[in-house]
MIPA-32428 format. One record per atom (N, C-alpha, C, O): x, y, z. Coordinates in steps of 0.2 Angstrom, whole numbers, padded with zeros to 4 digits, always signed. Layout:
REM residues N
XYZ...
***
This chain:
REM residues 313
+0471+0220+0605+0470+0225+0600+0474+0232+0602+0472+0234+0607+0477+0235+0598+0480+0241+0599+0475+0246+0601+0470+0247+0597+0476+0250+0606+0471+0255+0608+0469+0260+0603+0464+0263+0602+0474+0262+0599+0474+0267+0594+0468+0264+0588+0464+0268+0586+0469+0258+0587+0464+0255+0582+0457+0256+0585+0452+0257+0581+0456+0255+0591+0449+0256+0594+0447+0263+0593+0441+0264+0593+0451+0268+0593+0449+0275+0592+0448+0277+0585+0445+0282+0584+0451+0273+0581+0450+0275+0574+0443+0276+0571+0439+0271+0573+0441+0281+0568+0434+0281+0565+0434+0284+0558+0440+0286+0556+0428+0285+0555+0428+0288+0549+0428+0296+0549+0424+0298+0553+0432+0299+0545+0432+0306+0545+0429+0308+0538+0431+0306+0533+0423+0311+0538+0419+0313+0533+0421+0320+0530+0420+0325+0534+0423+0320+0524+0425+0327+0521+0420+0328+0515+0419+0324+0511+0417+0334+0515+0412+0336+0509+0415+0342+0506+0418+0347+0508+0414+0342+0499+0415+0348+0495+0409+0350+0491+0406+0345+0488+0408+0356+0491+0401+0358+0488+0402+0366+0485+0404+0370+0489+0400+0366+0479+0399+0373+0476+0392+0375+0478+0387+0372+0475+0391+0380+0481+0384+0382+0484+0380+0386+0479+0374+0387+0480+0383+0388+0473+0379+0392+0468+0377+0398+0471+0371+0399+0473+0381+0403+0471+0380+0410+0473+0376+0411+0479+0370+0413+0480+0380+0409+0485+0377+0410+0492+0379+0417+0494+0384+0419+0497+0375+0422+0491+0375+0429+0493+0371+0431+0498+0365+0428+0499+0372+0437+0502+0368+0440+0506+0363+0445+0502+0364+0445+0496+0359+0449+0505+0355+0454+0502+0357+0461+0502+0354+0465+0500+0363+0462+0505+0366+0469+0505+0371+0470+0500+0375+0466+0498+0372+0476+0498+0376+0478+0493+0383+0480+0496+0384+0483+0501+0388+0477+0493+0395+0479+0495+0398+0483+0489+0398+0481+0483+0399+0489+0491+0401+0495+0486+0407+0493+0482+0409+0496+0477+0411+0488+0485+0418+0487+0482+0417+0481+0477+0422+0479+0474+0411+0478+0477+0410+0472+0473+0404+0472+0468+0400+0476+0469+0405+0468+0463+0399+0468+0458+0394+0463+0460+0394+0457+0457+0390+0464+0465+0385+0459+0468+0378+0461+0467+0374+0459+0470+0377+0466+0462+0371+0469+0461+0365+0464+0459+0359+0465+0460+0367+0458+0456+0362+0454+0453+0359+0450+0459+0354+0446+0458+0362+0450+0465+0359+0447+0471+0357+0452+0476+0360+0452+0482+0353+0456+0474+0350+0461+0479+0342+0461+0478+0340+0459+0473+0339+0464+0483+0331+0464+0483+0328+0467+0476+0323+0465+0474+0332+0472+0474+0329+0475+0468+0332+0473+0461+0331+0476+0456+0336+0467+0461+0339+0465+0455+0334+0460+0452+0328+0459+0454+0335+0458+0446+0331+0453+0442+0330+0447+0445+0326+0443+0444+0335+0445+0450+0334+0439+0454+0329+0440+0460+0327+0435+0463+0327+0446+0462+0323+0448+0468+0326+0444+0474+0322+0441+0477+0332+0445+0475+0336+0441+0480+0334+0445+0487+0338+0449+0489+0329+0443+0490+0326+0446+0496+0328+0441+0502+0331+0436+0501+0326+0443+0508+0328+0440+0514+0325+0433+0514+0328+0428+0517+0319+0432+0512+0315+0426+0512+0319+0421+0507+0320+0415+0510+0321+0423+0502+0325+0418+0497+0332+0417+0500+0334+0411+0499+0335+0422+0503+0341+0421+0506+0341+0415+0512+0345+0411+0512+0336+0416+0516+0336+0411+0522+0334+0404+0519+0336+0399+0522+0330+0404+0514+0328+0397+0511+0335+0394+0508+0336+0388+0509+0339+0398+0505+0345+0396+0502+0350+0393+0508+0352+0388+0507+0350+0397+0513+0355+0395+0519+0352+0388+0522+0356+0384+0523+0346+0388+0523+0343+0381+0526+0344+0376+0521+0345+0370+0523+0343+0377+0514+0344+0372+0510+0351+0369+0510+0353+0363+0509+0356+0374+0510+0363+0372+0510+0365+0368+0517+0368+0363+0517+0362+0370+0522+0362+0366+0529+0359+0359+0528+0362+0355+0531+0353+0359+0525+0350+0352+0524+0355+0348+0520+0355+0342+0522+0358+0350+0515+0362+0347+0511+0368+0344+0514+0370+0338+0514+0371+0348+0518+0377+0346+0522+0375+0341+0527+0379+0336+0528+0370+0342+0531+0368+0337+0536+0367+0330+0533+0369+0325+0535+0363+0330+0527+0362+0324+0523+0368+0320+0521+0368+0314+0520+0374+0324+0520+0380+0321+0518+0383+0316+0523+0388+0313+0522+0380+0317+0529+0383+0312+0535+0380+0305+0535+0383+0301+0539+0376+0303+0530+0374+0296+0529+0367+0296+0531+0363+0301+0531+0365+0289+0532+0358+0288+0533+0357+0283+0539+0362+0280+0541+0351+0284+0543+0350+0279+0548+0354+0280+0554+0357+0285+0556+0356+0274+0557+0360+0273+0563+0367+0275+0561+0371+0277+0565+0369+0275+0554+0376+0276+0552+0377+0283+0551+0383+0285+0550+0372+0288+0552+0373+0295+0551+0377+0298+0556+0377+0296+0562+0382+0302+0554+0386+0306+0558+0387+0313+0555+0389+0313+0549+0387+0318+0558+0388+0325+0555+0395+0325+0552+0400+0323+0554+0396+0327+0545+0402+0328+0542+0407+0332+0546+0405+0337+0550+0413+0330+0546+0419+0333+0550+0421+0339+0547+0423+0344+0551+0421+0340+0540+0424+0345+0537+0420+0346+0530+0418+0342+0527+0419+0353+0529+0415+0354+0523+0419+0360+0519+0420+0366+0522+0421+0359+0513+0424+0364+0509+0419+0367+0504+0415+0364+0501+0418+0374+0505+0412+0377+0501+0415+0382+0496+0420+0386+0498+0412+0382+0490+0414+0387+0485+0408+0392+0484+0402+0390+0485+0409+0398+0482+0404+0403+0480+0400+0405+0486+0394+0405+0486+0404+0407+0491+0401+0410+0497+0403+0418+0497+0409+0419+0496+0399+0422+0499+0400+0429+0498+0405+0432+0503+0410+0435+0502+0403+0431+0509+0407+0435+0515+0406+0431+0522+0403+0426+0522+0409+0435+0527+0409+0432+0533+0402+0432+0536+0400+0427+0540+0398+0437+0535+0391+0437+0537+0387+0431+0535+0383+0429+0539+0388+0429+0529+0384+0423+0526+0387+0417+0530+0382+0413+0531+0393+0416+0531+0395+0411+0534+0393+0411+0542+0392+0405+0545+0393+0416+0545+0390+0417+0552+0383+0415+0552+0381+0411+0556+0379+0417+0547+0372+0415+0547+0371+0408+0545+0367+0404+0548+0375+0405+0541+0375+0398+0540+0377+0393+0546+0373+0389+0547+0382+0395+0549+0384+0391+0555+0380+0392+0561+0380+0388+0566+0378+0399+0562+0375+0400+0569+0368+0401+0569+0365+0402+0574+0365+0402+0563+0358+0404+0563+0353+0400+0558+0347+0400+0559+0356+0396+0554+0352+0391+0550+0351+0384+0553+0352+0384+0559+0349+0380+0549+0348+0373+0551+0354+0370+0554+0354+0365+0558+0360+0373+0553+0367+0370+0555+0368+0373+0562+0374+0371+0565+0364+0377+0565+0366+0381+0571+0368+0376+0577+0372+0378+0581+0365+0370+0577+0366+0365+0582+0373+0361+0581+0375+0357+0585+0375+0361+0575+0381+0357+0573+0388+0360+0576+0392+0356+0577+0388+0366+0578+0393+0369+0582+0400+0369+0577+0405+0369+0580+0398+0370+0571+0404+0371+0566+0408+0377+0567+0405+0382+0569+0414+0377+0566+0418+0383+0566+0420+0384+0558+0419+0379+0554+0422+0390+0557+0424+0391+0550+0429+0396+0549+0431+0400+0553+0433+0395+0543+0438+0400+0541+0436+0402+0533+0433+0397+0530+0438+0408+0531+0436+0409+0524+0441+0414+0521+0444+0418+0525+0441+0415+0515+0446+0420+0511+0442+0426+0510+0436+0427+0511+0446+0432+0509+0443+0438+0507+0447+0440+0501+0451+0444+0501+0444+0438+0495+0448+0438+0489+0447+0445+0485+0442+0448+0486+0451+0446+0480+0450+0452+0475+0445+0450+0470+0444+0454+0465+0441+0444+0470+0437+0442+0465+0431+0448+0464+0429+0451+0469+0430+0450+0458+0426+0456+0457+0419+0455+0459+0416+0460+0461+0416+0449+0459+0409+0448+0461+0409+0447+0469+0403+0447+0471+0415+0446+0472+0415+0445+0479+0413+0438+0482+0412+0437+0487+0414+0433+0477+0413+0426+0480+0420+0423+0482+0425+0425+0479+0420+0419+0487+0425+0416+0490+0424+0409+0492+0419+0406+0490+0430+0406+0495+0429+0399+0497+0430+0399+0505+0432+0404+0508+0427+0394+0508+0427+0393+0515+0428+0386+0517+0427+0382+0513+0429+0385+0523+0430+0378+0526+0427+0378+0533+0428+0382+0538+0422+0374+0533+0418+0372+0539+0422+0366+0543+0424+0362+0539+0423+0366+0549+0426+0360+0552+0423+0360+0559+0421+0364+0563+0422+0353+0561+0420+0352+0568+0426+0352+0573+0431+0349+0572+0426+0357+0578+0432+0357+0583+0433+0351+0587+0438+0350+0590+0428+0346+0587+0428+0340+0590+0433+0335+0587+0435+0330+0590+0433+0336+0580+0437+0331+0577+0443+0334+0573+0447+0330+0570+0444+0341+0573+0449+0344+0569+0451+0350+0573+0447+0355+0574+0457+0350+0576+0460+0355+0580+0464+0360+0575+0469+0358+0574+0461+0366+0574+0464+0370+0569+0471+0373+0573+0471+0375+0578+0476+0372+0569+0483+0375+0571+0485+0381+0568+0487+0386+0571+0483+0382+0561+0485+0388+0558+0481+0388+0551+0479+0383+0549+0481+0394+0548+0478+0395+0542+0479+0402+0539+0481+0406+0542+0479+0402+0532+0480+0408+0529+0477+0408+0522+0476+0402+0519+0476+0413+0519+0474+0414+0512+0480+0414+0507+0485+0418+0509+0480+0411+0501+0486+0411+0497+0483+0415+0491+0479+0413+0487+0486+0421+0489+0484+0425+0484+0487+0423+0477+0493+0421+0477+0483+0423+0472+0485+0421+0466+0486+0427+0461+0482+0431+0460+0492+0428+0459+0494+0433+0455+0491+0432+0448+0493+0427+0444+0487+0437+0445+0483+0435+0439+0488+0436+0433+0493+0441+0434+0487+0433+0428+0491+0434+0421+0489+0441+0418+0484+0444+0421+0492+0443+0413+0490+0449+0410+0483+0448+0407+0482+0443+0404+0479+0453+0407+0472+0453+0405+0468+0448+0408+0462+0446+0406+0470+0445+0414+0466+0440+0418+0463+0444+0424+0466+0448+0427+0456+0443+0425+0453+0446+0431+0456+0443+0437+0458+0437+0437+0456+0447+0442+0458+0444+0449+0453+0438+0451+0447+0438+0449+0456+0433+0454+0453+0427+0455+0453+0426+0463+0455+0430+0467+0449+0420+0465+0449+0419+0472+0455+0416+0475+0459+0413+0471+0456+0418+0481+0462+0416+0485+0461+0408+0486+0456+0406+0486+0467+0405+0487+0467+0398+0489+0467+0398+0497+0471+0402+0500+0463+0394+0500+0463+0394+0507+0467+0388+0509+0466+0382+0507+0471+0389+0514+0475+0384+0517+0474+0383+0525+0473+0388+0528+0473+0377+0527+0472+0376+0534+0476+0370+0536+0477+0365+0533+0479+0370+0542+0482+0364+0545+0479+0363+0552+0478+0368+0556+0478+0357+0554+0475+0355+0560+0477+0348+0562+0479+0344+0558+0475+0346+0568+0476+0339+0571+0470+0335+0570+0464+0338+0573+0470+0329+0568+0464+0325+0569+0465+0320+0575+0470+0321+0579+0460+0316+0576+0460+0312+0582+0466+0308+0584+0468+0307+0589+0470+0306+0578+0476+0302+0579+0482+0306+0581+0487+0303+0583+0481+0312+0581+0487+0317+0582+0490+0319+0576+0495+0323+0576+0489+0316+0570+0492+0317+0564+0489+0324+0562+0484+0327+0563+0494+0328+0558+0492+0334+0555+0489+0334+0548+0492+0330+0544+0483+0337+0547+0480+0337+0541+0481+0344+0538+0479+0349+0541+0483+0344+0532+0484+0350+0528+0479+0350+0523+0478+0346+0518+0475+0356+0523+0469+0356+0518+0470+0362+0514+0471+0368+0516+0468+0362+0507+0468+0367+0503+0461+0367+0499+0459+0362+0497+0458+0373+0499+0452+0374+0496+0452+0379+0490+0455+0385+0492+0450+0378+0484+0451+0383+0479+0445+0383+0475+0440+0378+0475+0444+0388+0471+0439+0389+0466+0442+0393+0460+0443+0399+0460+0444+0389+0455+0448+0391+0449+0443+0395+0445+0437+0395+0445+0446+0399+0440+0443+0404+0436+0438+0400+0431+0440+0394+0429+0433+0403+0429+0428+0400+0425+0430+0399+0418+0435+0401+0416+0426+0395+0414+0427+0394+0407+0424+0399+0402+0424+0399+0396+0421+0405+0405+0418+0410+0402+0423+0413+0397+0428+0416+0399+0421+0413+0390+0425+0415+0385+0428+0409+0381+0432+0410+0376+0427+0403+0384+0430+0397+0380+0435+0393+0384+0439+0397+0388+0435+0387+0384+0439+0383+0388+0447+0384+0386+0451+0385+0390+0448+0384+0380+0455+0385+0377+0458+0392+0379+0463+0393+0381+0454+0397+0378+0456+0404+0379+0457+0405+0387+0461+0409+0389+0453+0402+0391+0454+0403+0398+0458+0398+0402+0459+0398+0408+0460+0393+0398+0465+0388+0401+0471+0390+0405+0472+0388+0410+0474+0395+0402+0480+0398+0406+0478+0401+0413+0482+0401+0418+0472+0403+0414+0470+0406+0420+0469+0401+0425+0471+0402+0431+0467+0395+0423+0466+0389+0428+0473+0386+0429+0474+0384+0435+0477+0386+0424+0484+0384+0425+0488+0388+0430+0492+0385+0434+0487+0394+0430+0491+0398+0435+0489+0397+0442+0493+0397+0447+0482+0395+0443+0480+0393+0450+0483+0387+0452+0485+0386+0457+0483+0382+0447+0486+0375+0448+0493+0376+0450+0495+0372+0455+0497+0380+0447+0504+0381+0448+0505+0384+0455+0510+0382+0459+0501+0389+0457+0501+0392+0463+0500+0387+0469+0503+0387+0474+0495+0383+0468+0493+0378+0472+0499+0373+0473+0500+0371+0479+0501+0371+0468+0507+0366+0468+0513+0368+0472+0516+0365+0476+0514+0375+0471+0520+0378+0475+0518+0378+0482+0523+0376+0486+0512+0379+0484+0510+0378+0491+0511+0371+0494+0513+0370+0499+0509+0367+0490+0509+0360+0492+0516+0357+0493+0518+0354+0497+0521+0360+0488+0528+0358+0488+0531+0361+0495+0535+0358+0498+0528+0367+0497+0531+0370+0503+0529+0366+0509+0533+0365+0513+0523+0363+0509+0521+0358+0515+0526+0352+0515+0528+0350+0520+0527+0350+0509+0531+0344+0508+0538+0345+0510+0541+0340+0513+0541+0351+0509+0548+0352+0512+0548+0352+0519+0554+0352+0522+0542+0354+0523+0542+0354+0530+0541+0348+0533+0541+0347+0539+0538+0343+0529+0536+0336+0532+0537+0331+0527+0536+0332+0521+0540+0325+0530+0542+0320+0525+0536+0316+0522+0537+0314+0516+0531+0315+0526+0525+0311+0524+0519+0315+0526+0515+0313+0530+0518+0321+0523+0512+0325+0525+0505+0322+0522+0505+0320+0517+0500+0323+0526+0493+0321+0524+0490+0328+0521+0489+0332+0525+0490+0328+0515+0487+0334+0511+0481+0332+0508+0480+0327+0504+0476+0337+0508+0469+0336+0505+0468+0342+0501+0468+0348+0504+0466+0342+0495+0465+0347+0491+0458+0347+0488+0456+0341+0486+0453+0352+0488+0447+0351+0486+0444+0358+0483+0446+0363+0485+0439+0357+0479+0436+0363+0476+0433+0363+0469+0433+0357+0467+0431+0368+0467+0428+0368+0460+0434+0371+0456+0436+0377+0456+0437+0366+0452+0442+0368+0447+0440+0370+0441+0445+0373+0437+0434+0370+0439+0431+0372+0433+0435+0368+0427+0435+0371+0421+0437+0363+0429+0440+0358+0424+0438+0351+0425+0437+0349+0431+0439+0347+0420+0437+0340+0421+0444+0336+0423+0449+0338+0422+0443+0329+0425+0449+0325+0426+0454+0325+0421+0460+0325+0423+0452+0325+0415+0457+0324+0409+0460+0331+0407+0465+0331+0403+0458+0336+0410+0460+0343+0408+0467+0345+0411+0470+0341+0416+0470+0350+0408+0477+0351+0409+0479+0353+0417+0484+0350+0420+0474+0356+0420+0476+0358+0427+0476+0352+0432+0480+0352+0436+0471+0348+0431+0471+0342+0435+0477+0337+0433+0480+0334+0438+0478+0336+0427+0484+0332+0425+0490+0335+0428+0495+0331+0430+0491+0341+0428+0497+0344+0431+0498+0342+0438+0504+0341+0440+0493+0343+0442+0493+0341+0449+0494+0333+0450+0498+0331+0454+0491+0329+0446+0492+0322+0447+0499+0320+0445+0501+0315+0448+0502+0323+0440+0509+0321+0438+0514+0323+0443+0520+0321+0443+0512+0327+0448+0516+0330+0453+0514+0327+0460+0516+0330+0465+0511+0321+0460+0510+0317+0466+0504+0317+0470+0503+0314+0475+0499+0321+0467+0492+0321+0470+0488+0316+0467+0488+0315+0460+0483+0313+0470+0479+0308+0467+0472+0311+0467+0469+0313+0473+0468+0311+0462+0461+0313+0461+0457+0307+0464+0455+0303+0460+0455+0307+0470+0451+0302+0473+0444+0302+0471+0440+0298+0472+0442+0308+0468+0435+0309+0466+0434+0307+0458+0428+0308+0456+0439+0305+0455+0439+0305+0448+0433+0300+0445+0430+0302+0440+0432+0295+0449+0427+0290+0446+0421+0290+0451+0417+0286+0451+0420+0295+0455+0414+0296+0459+0408+0297+0456+0407+0301+0451+0403+0293+0458+0396+0294+0455+0391+0293+0460+0393+0292+0466+0385+0295+0459+0379+0294+0464+0376+0288+0463+0377+0283+0459+0370+0287+0467+0366+0281+0467+0359+0282+0464+0355+0278+0464+0358+0289+0463+0351+0290+0460+0351+0293+0453+0346+0297+0452+0356+0292+0449+0356+0294+0442+0361+0299+0441+0363+0300+0435+0365+0302+0446+0370+0307+0444+0377+0303+0443+0379+0299+0447+0380+0305+0437+0386+0301+0435+0392+0306+0437+0398+0304+0436+0391+0312+0439+0396+0317+0441+0392+0322+0445+0387+0321+0447+0396+0327+0447+0393+0333+0451+0390+0338+0447+0386+0342+0450+0391+0338+0440+0388+0344+0436+0385+0341+0430+0388+0336+0427+0380+0345+0427+0377+0342+0421+0377+0348+0416+0373+0353+0418+0379+0348+0410+0379+0353+0405+0377+0351+0399+0380+0346+0396+0371+0353+0396+0368+0351+0390+0368+0344+0389+0370+0341+0384+0365+0341+0395+0364+0333+0395+0370+0329+0397+0369+0323+0397+0376+0332+0397+0382+0328+0399+0384+0329+0406+0385+0335+0408+0385+0323+0409+0388+0324+0416+0395+0324+0416+0399+0321+0412+0398+0328+0421+0405+0329+0421+0406+0332+0428+0402+0336+0431+0412+0331+0431+0414+0334+0438+0419+0339+0437+0425+0338+0435+0417+0345+0438+0421+0351+0439+0424+0352+0446+0429+0355+0447+0421+0348+0450+0423+0348+0457+0427+0342+0458+0426+0336+0456+0432+0343+0463+0437+0337+0464+0440+0337+0471+0440+0342+0474+0441+0331+0473+0445+0330+0479+0451+0326+0478+0451+0321+0475+0457+0329+0480+0464+0326+0478+0467+0325+0485+0466+0329+0490+0472+0320+0485+0476+0319+0491+0483+0317+0490+0484+0314+0484+0487+0318+0495+0494+0315+0494+0494+0308+0495+0490+0305+0498+0500+0305+0493+0501+0298+0494+0500+0295+0501+0497+0290+0502+0503+0299+0506+0503+0296+0513+0495+0296+0515+0493+0292+0519+0491+0301+0513+0484+0301+0515+0480+0296+0511+0475+0294+0514+0482+0294+0506+0479+0289+0501+0478+0282+0505+0473+0279+0504+0482+0281+0510+0482+0275+0514+0476+0275+0518+0473+0270+0521+0474+0281+0520+0468+0282+0525+0461+0283+0521+0456+0283+0524+0462+0283+0514+0456+0284+0510+0451+0278+0510+0454+0273+0509+0445+0279+0511+0440+0273+0511+0435+0274+0505+0431+0269+0505+0434+0279+0502+0429+0280+0496+0427+0287+0495+0427+0291+0500+0424+0288+0489+0421+0295+0488+0415+0294+0483+0415+0290+0478+0410+0297+0485+0404+0297+0481+0401+0304+0479+0403+0309+0482+0397+0304+0474+0393+0310+0473+0386+0309+0477+0383+0304+0476+0385+0314+0481+0379+0314+0485+0373+0316+0481+0371+0322+0481+0370+0312+0478+0364+0314+0473+0357+0312+0477+0353+0308+0474+0356+0314+0482+0350+0313+0486+0344+0315+0482+0345+0320+0478+0338+0311+0482+0333+0313+0477+0331+0320+0478+0328+0323+0473+0331+0323+0484+0329+0330+0485+0333+0335+0482+0331+0341+0481+0339+0333+0480+0344+0337+0476+0343+0337+0469+0347+0341+0465+0339+0333+0466+0338+0332+0459+0331+0334+0457+0326+0334+0460+0331+0335+0450+0325+0336+0446+0325+0333+0440+0331+0332+0437+0319+0332+0436+0320+0329+0430+0323+0333+0425+0322+0340+0425+0327+0331+0420+0330+0334+0415+0325+0334+0409+0325+0329+0405+0321+0339+0408+0315+0338+0403+0318+0339+0396+0314+0337+0391+0324+0341+0395+0326+0342+0388+0330+0336+0386+0329+0334+0381+0335+0334+0390+0340+0329+0388+0338+0322+0391+0341+0317+0390+0334+0322+0396+0332+0315+0399+0336+0314+0406+0341+0317+0407+0333+0309+0409+0337+0308+0416+0335+0313+0421+0330+0316+0421+0340+0314+0425+0339+0319+0431+0345+0324+0430+0350+0323+0427+0344+0330+0434+0349+0335+0434+0349+0338+0441+0344+0337+0445+0354+0342+0443+0354+0345+0450+0348+0350+0450+0347+0354+0445+0345+0351+0456+0340+0355+0457+0343+0362+0459+0344+0363+0465+0344+0366+0454+0348+0372+0456+0343+0378+0458+0337+0377+0458+0346+0383+0461+0342+0389+0464+0339+0393+0458+0333+0395+0459+0343+0394+0453+0340+0398+0447+0342+0395+0441+0347+0392+0440+0338+0396+0436+0339+0395+0429+0338+0401+0425+0333+0403+0424+0344+0405+0424+0343+0412+0421+0340+0416+0427+0343+0416+0432+0335+0419+0425+0331+0424+0430+0326+0420+0434+0323+0422+0438+0324+0414+0432+0319+0410+0435+0321+0407+0441+0326+0403+0442+0317+0408+0446+0319+0406+0453+0316+0399+0454+0310+0398+0453+0320+0394+0455+0318+0387+0456+0317+0385+0463+0315+0379+0465+0319+0389+0468+0319+0387+0475+0323+0380+0476+0321+0376+0480+0329+0380+0473+0333+0374+0473+0338+0374+0478+0338+0378+0483+0344+0370+0477+0349+0370+0481+0356+0372+0478+0358+0377+0480+0358+0369+0472+0364+0371+0469+0364+0368+0462+0361+0363+0461+0368+0371+0457+0369+0368+0451+0374+0363+0451+0376+0359+0446+0378+0362+0457+0383+0357+0458+0380+0352+0464+0377+0354+0468+0382+0346+0463+0381+0341+0468+0387+0340+0473+0392+0341+0471+0386+0338+0479+0392+0338+0484+0396+0331+0482+0393+0326+0480+0402+0332+0484+0407+0326+0484+0407+0324+0491+0408+0329+0495+0407+0318+0493+0408+0316+0500+0414+0310+0500+0413+0305+0497+0419+0312+0503+0425+0307+0504+0426+0305+0511+0425+0309+0516+0427+0299+0512+0428+0296+0518+0436+0294+0519+0439+0291+0515+0438+0295+0525+0445+0293+0527+0444+0290+0534+0440+0291+0538+0449+0286+0536+0449+0283+0542+0455+0285+0546+0461+0285+0545+0453+0289+0552+0458+0291+0556+0457+0288+0563+0461+0290+0568
***
């Protein structure tokens, strides 16, 4: 047997929208007032640390169960406020023994939320990274940067990773569709740039697109050579997608990859562990156990469930 085959293993990639992972300090340059100790959310240190440990618990659980468990190799996070939050998550929370490294953006988003990438330095050797600024359309609010990272996996192959959090649907899907399309086009330009430098690049794209599989931004990317490997992902405890709105399941979160990486793809699921769910008393079934419903504190995890994708390297 080829020695390389003996070394091949499963590379676990997680995507998660954390639902407002803010610290308790005010940033005078951002509109973060709703997550301060004197806000209507009463966002104090106790709630903050519970949130950090809940996110850590969620990430650890995404590694599997029993003897098959192994810490995820890489985690793409949306809705994290700043570097201090990421430091606390990786160095002081339940994740402190995982020895994750991280990189993150510092975007012009008015609320101050950004995207980040956790990675294990034992299975991903970071070579380079940078933030990609998205120029807003006229009358469009500044949005999150796209995070790009390149690094080597155990086989020596280079993995190119993009993490994004597209603009919300606030104001209506149709009215805000151009805002998400401008992010998709900026992403595609960056992906094309990687393709020009490598004939068969392994490209991974993940994040909260604020769009569903059939929507314009996802279809734009798919028709240009990316495959939405999370399109049919479901859970095993009642979740049919990562997000539930008025009783309907749908995935705003997606993981896409290039054709060369598709040959390494082994499956994608929604991680709907029972501790991440609660009964949906209005519409029936279950729903994500979120941290807040309006001003009501639920001491939950997130309004989004994680996506877990497996590759063989």
